[in-house]
VEXZA-691124 format. One record per residue (C-alpha): residue in one letter; x, y, z. Coordinates in Angstrom, 2 decimals, decimal comma. Example, Ala and Ser with C-alpha at 12.3 -4.5 7.8 and 13.67 -1.06 7.14 Angstrom:
VEXZA-691124
 res      xx      yy      zz
   a   12,30   -4,50    7,80
   s   13,67   -1,06    7,14
***
This chain:
VEXZA-691124
 res      xx      yy      zz
   n  118,22   38,63   31,15
   g  119,55   40,47   28,08
   k  116,97   43,28   28,10
   i  117,80   46,96   28,40
   g  116,59   48,18   31,79
   g  116,91   51,89   31,03
   y  119,18   54,68   29,91
   l  120,62   57,97   31,13
   l  121,55   60,70   28,65
   a  123,97   63,37   29,88
   y  126,40   65,74   28,18
   h  128,87   68,51   29,00
   g  127,71   71,88   27,69
   k  126,96   75,49   28,56
   k  124,17   76,57   30,90
   d  123,04   79,83   29,43
   v  123,00   81,31   25,97
   y  123,93   80,37   22,42
   d  124,53   83,47   20,29
   e  123,73   82,67   16,65
   s  125,15   86,01   15,44
   d  128,74   84,93   16,13
   l  128,21   81,16   16,61
   h  129,58   80,99   20,14
   e  128,24   79,53   23,35
   y  128,30   81,66   26,49
   g  127,66   80,72   30,06
   e  128,73   78,37   32,77
   d  129,93   74,84   32,01
   v  127,47   72,22   33,24
   i  126,80   68,53   32,87
   y  123,21   68,43   31,66
   v  121,24   65,29   32,45
   g  118,75   65,37   29,62
   d  116,86   62,16   30,26
   l  116,65   59,16   32,54
   a  114,21   56,43   31,63
   t  113,73   52,92   32,95
   n  111,77   49,88   31,94
   q  108,95   49,30   34,43
   e  110,09   45,67   34,71
   s  113,55   46,77   35,94
   k  112,94   47,98   39,47
   m  116,67   48,59   40,18
   a  117,61   50,18   36,83
   g  117,21   53,82   37,91
   g  119,44   53,41   40,93
   r  122,06   51,53   38,93
   l  122,08   54,21   36,24
   m  122,52   56,97   38,83
   k  125,29   55,03   40,57
   g  127,08   54,58   37,24
   f  126,70   58,28   36,47
   i  128,12   59,21   39,88
   e  131,10   56,89   39,39
   l  131,88   58,36   35,95
   y  131,39   61,93   37,20
   k  133,77   61,27   40,09
   e  136,40   59,72   37,78
   h  136,23   62,32   35,00
   y  135,54   65,49   36,98
   i  135,88   65,36   40,78
   a  139,14   63,35   40,76
   k  140,65   65,97   38,44
   g  139,51   68,89   40,59
   d  136,92   69,98   38,01
   l  133,79   70,76   40,02
   v  131,42   71,19   37,07
   p  127,82   71,51   38,28
   v  125,12   69,07   37,17
   m  121,84   70,47   35,81
   a  118,64   68,46   35,43
   e  114,87   68,69   35,54
   f  113,01   66,61   38,08
   r  109,35   65,61   38,30
   e  108,06   66,59   41,77
   k  106,24   63,37   42,58
   t  109,04   61,03   41,51
   s  112,61   62,06   40,74
   y  112,56   65,31   42,76
   a  111,45   63,44   45,87
   i  114,24   60,90   45,28
   l  116,78   63,71   44,80
   q  115,83   65,29   48,12
   k  116,38   61,97   49,90
   q  119,56   61,01   48,03
   v  121,58   64,24   47,71
   k  123,49   63,56   50,94
   v  124,26   60,02   49,80
   m  125,55   61,36   46,47
   a  127,71   63,93   48,26
   k  129,22   61,22   50,44
   e  129,96   59,00   47,43
   l  131,63   61,95   45,65
   d  133,42   63,13   48,82
   v  132,13   66,69   48,35
   d  129,32   68,85   49,66
   i  126,47   69,48   47,21
   e  124,54   72,73   47,10
   v  121,12   72,36   45,46
   e  120,11   75,49   43,53
   e  116,56   75,54   42,20
   l  116,38   77,60   39,00
   e  112,68   77,41   38,27
   t  109,54   75,37   38,65
   y  106,84   74,97   36,03
   k  103,79   72,83   35,31
   i  103,35   70,13   32,70
   n   99,74   69,00   32,93
   d   99,31   67,91   36,58
   d  103,05   67,56   37,23
   t  105,30   70,20   38,76
   m  108,80   70,18   37,27
   h  111,89   71,47   39,08
   k  114,88   72,71   37,09
   v  117,85   72,30   39,43
   i  121,63   72,71   39,49
   l  123,65   70,51   41,82
   r  126,86   72,36   42,70
   p  129,66   70,27   44,16
   k  131,76   72,12   46,74
   l  134,97   71,03   48,38
   q  134,42   69,99   51,95
   s  136,08   72,50   54,26
   n  138,59   69,93   55,52
   r  139,63   68,60   52,11
   e  141,67   69,72   49,12
   i  141,68   68,11   45,70
   a  145,08   67,51   44,15
   a  144,86   68,39   40,48
***
């Protein structure tokens, strides 16, 4: 209908520390999903955005043998519950196993937030040709 249903903001960066003294980034490479927002009128937008992200991640990383982890923060009552249900589906679509590593939880008002890293792992019976 010509309206934007939502957006997903993600970028490739470093997980840990930025040292201002010598202007270098240190730490593990990650794809950081900074925000995912949908229009309440677009019931399917969130799923479509995630599917698009998975397709791009597979094309630009997995297919090249670059198993860069994905880091994001999830709201317990909404996106974290969806993640728990969908992680196996995502792994199947990417043709990898996914290890979920919870870094921390914290409160924002009444919401519990989960900072998580999703680590793709080669399935034991599969090799990626680089």
